[in-house]
C-alpha positions in Angstrom: 115.3 93.7 110.8 112.4 91.9 109.2 109.0 93.5 108.9 106.3 92.6 111.3 102.7 92.6 110.1 99.8 92.7 112.5 96.1 92.4 111.7 93.4 93.6 113.9 89.7 93.2 114.1 87.5 91.4 111.5 89.5 92.6 108.5 92.3 90.1 107.8 93.2 91.9 104.5 94.5 95.0 106.5 97.8 94.8 108.3 99.8 97.3 110.3 103.4 97.0 109.3 106.4 97.9 111.5 110.1 97.6 110.9 110.6 100.1 108.0 113.1 103.0 108.6 111.8 105.7 106.3 114.5 108.2 107.3 116.7 106.5 104.7 115.8 105.2 101.2 114.1 101.8 101.4 116.5 99.1 100.3 115.7 96.3 97.9 115.3 93.6 100.5 112.9 95.7 102.6 110.9 96.7 99.5 110.5 93.1 98.5 109.0 92.4 101.9 106.7 95.3 101.6 105.5 94.1 98.2 105.0 90.6 99.6 102.9 92.0 102.4 100.7 93.9 100.0 100.2 90.8 97.9 99.1 89.0 101.0 97.0 91.7 102.8 96.1 94.3 100.0 96.1 97.1 102.6 99.2 97.9 104.7 99.4 100.7 107.3 102.8 102.3 108.2 102.7 104.6 111.3 104.7 107.8 111.9 106.9 107.5 108.8 108.2 111.1 108.9 108.0 111.3 105.1 107.9 114.6 103.4 106.6 115.2 99.9 109.9 114.5 98.1 110.6 111.2 100.0 107.0 110.2 99.7 107.3 110.5 95.9 110.7 108.7 95.8 109.3 105.8 97.8 106.3 105.6 95.6 108.4 105.4 92.5 109.8 102.1 93.7 106.4 100.6 92.8 106.4 101.9 89.2 105.5 104.9 87.0 103.4 107.5 88.9 100.2 109.0 87.6 100.1 112.8 87.4 97.2 114.6 89.1 94.9 116.4 86.7 94.2 120.2 87.0 90.5 120.3 87.1 90.0 123.5 89.1 92.4 126.1 87.7 96.1 126.2 87.1 97.2 127.0 90.7 97.8 123.9 92.8 98.5 123.6 96.5 101.0 120.8 96.0 104.1 121.7 94.1 104.7 118.2 92.8 102.4 117.0 89.9 102.7 113.4 91.2 100.7 114.4 94.3 96.9 114.2 94.3 95.5 116.7 96.8 93.1 114.7 98.9 92.6 117.5 101.4 89.8 120.0 102.1 92.2 122.9 101.6 92.4 125.4 98.8 95.5 126.5 96.9 96.4 129.0 99.7 96.0 126.4 102.5 92.7 127.7 103.8 89.7 125.4 104.4 87.5 125.1 101.3 84.3 127.1 101.2 81.2 126.3 99.2 82.0 125.6 95.5 82.7 123.0 92.9 85.9 121.7 94.5 84.1 121.0 97.8 81.3 119.3 96.0 83.8 117.3 94.0 85.5 116.1 97.2 82.2 114.6 98.5 82.6 111.9 95.9 85.4 110.5 97.9 82.9 109.4 100.5 81.5 106.9 98.0 83.0 103.4 97.6 85.5 103.8 94.7 88.7 102.5 93.2 91.3 105.2 92.4 91.5 106.1 88.7 89.2 103.3 87.6 87.7 106.0 85.2 91.0 106.0 83.3 91.8 103.5 80.5 95.2 102.9 82.2 94.3 101.5 85.6 96.1 102.3 88.8 97.8 99.6 90.9 98.8 101.0 94.3 97.8 104.3 96.0 99.9 105.7 98.8 98.0 108.2 101.0 100.1 110.1 103.4 98.7 112.2 106.3 100.2 115.6 107.0 97.5 116.9 109.3 94.4 115.1 110.7 91.3 116.3 112.5 90.7 115.2 116.1 87.9 112.8 115.2 86.5 111.2 112.0 88.0 111.4 108.5 89.0 107.7 108.6 89.5 105.7 105.4 87.5 102.4 105.2 88.4 99.5 102.9 86.5 96.6 101.4 88.1 93.4 100.0 86.8 92.7 96.5 88.6 89.3 96.4 86.4 88.2 99.3 83.4 89.7 97.5 84.2 87.5 94.4 84.8 84.4 96.6 81.4 84.9 98.2 79.5 84.7 94.9 77.8 81.4 94.0 79.4 79.6 91.1 76.3 80.4 88.9 76.8 84.1 89.4 80.6 83.9 88.7 79.8 82.2 85.4 77.2 84.8 84.6 79.4 87.8 85.1 82.7 86.3 83.8 82.7 88.3 80.5 80.9 91.5 81.6 82.5 94.9 81.0 81.7 98.0 83.1 81.8 101.6 82.1 83.6 103.8 84.7 83.0 107.5 84.6 84.4 110.0 87.1 81.5 112.4 86.8 79.0 109.6 87.5 80.3 109.2 91.1 80.6 113.0 91.5 77.1 113.7 90.5 75.8 110.9 92.8 77.5 112.9 95.6 75.8 116.2 94.6 78.3 117.6 92.1 76.5 119.6 89.3 76.4 118.2 85.8 79.9 118.4 84.3 80.8 121.1 81.8 81.8 120.2 78.3 85.4 120.8 79.3 85.2 118.5 82.3 83.5 115.8 80.1 86.3 116.1 77.6 89.0 116.0 80.3 87.6 112.8 81.9 85.6 110.6 79.4 84.4 107.1 80.4 86.7 104.1 80.5 85.8 100.4 80.2 87.1 97.5 82.2 86.2 93.9 82.8 84.1 93.3 85.9 86.0 90.2 86.8 89.8 90.5 86.9 92.6 88.1 87.6 95.5 89.3 89.8 99.1 88.4 89.4 98.7 86.0 92.3 96.1 84.1 90.3 93.3 85.3 92.6 90.0 86.5 91.1 88.6 89.8 92.1 85.7 92.2 91.2 86.7 95.5 89.7 83.6 97.5 90.6 83.2 100.8 92.4 81.0 103.9 92.5 82.7 105.3 89.4 81.0 102.5 87.5 77.8 103.6 85.8 76.7 100.1 85.1 77.4 97.0 83.0 77.9 97.7 79.3 74.9 96.0 77.9 73.1 98.9 76.2 72.3 99.1 72.6 74.2 101.9 71.0 72.3 103.4 68.1 74.6 103.9 65.1 72.5 105.1 62.2 68.9 105.3 60.8 67.6 101.9 60.0 68.9 100.2 63.2 66.2 97.9 64.6 66.1 96.3 68.1 63.5 93.7 69.1 63.0 92.7 72.7 60.6 90.6 74.8 58.8 92.7 77.3 57.8 89.6 79.3 61.3 89.0 80.4 63.2 92.4 80.1 63.1 95.9 81.3 64.6 98.9 79.5 65.1 102.6 79.7 66.6 105.5 77.7 69.7 107.0 79.0 70.0 110.8 79.4 71.1 113.0 76.5 71.0 116.7 75.6 67.4 116.6 74.5 67.2 120.4 74.1 70.1 120.3 71.6 69.8 117.1 69.5 66.9 115.5 67.6 65.9 111.9 68.5 63.2 110.4 66.3 62.4 106.8 67.4 59.3 104.9 66.4 58.0 101.7 67.8 55.4 99.0 67.1 54.1 96.9 70.0 52.8 93.4 69.6 50.0 92.2 71.9 50.5 88.9 73.6 47.9 86.3 72.5 45.1 85.9 74.9 45.0 82.6 76.8 
């Protein structure tokens, strides 16, 4: 049986796919059709798969090597398999989360983001499986970054062609209300750097941009005493980025040149 893909509403990049029997391992022919559907639509929805954790992982491995979920909130995990990222609002014992860092951390998921963009090794596909859903809400929304790139005027495409963005997990988390990360958290998830404009295997161009991105890497990084930067205040703005100003010295001195009077 061949797969059937149905789009609905104003989002032609999302398709609901039928015709896959997940009660058995997915065969090579069916998997090739699934990959082709993903190349075409980018988001594919499979209803009522009946998958459990083990078969979820086995199916996911057909796409390639799986990332392992980090342990950011203690050693005890709710999911026994390290390949599973816990995207729930449940603690390690299965109870609904109370107030705390983990609940605040989860709020970052409500911001537009790309999974694992804060890692040097980027993620390709994510496979999110529902085990229990609330009676209303808790949907997952998607945006097509290929369409976003196509909508840019040519002049803007040329302007951003070689830009690189810094992606930092804690940036998005703090935007959502998470407290400043500890030194251990900073060390566990340092920033990563990726080109803003990417080319997919299909040859299509896309924007690799999400709420993990702190901004375009265009800052001057001070290396040693004696560094000098000159800028024209008539056509630029600038700012100093945060640092631990109660711990480290920062001695910077500036001269300012007046513009000639008309």
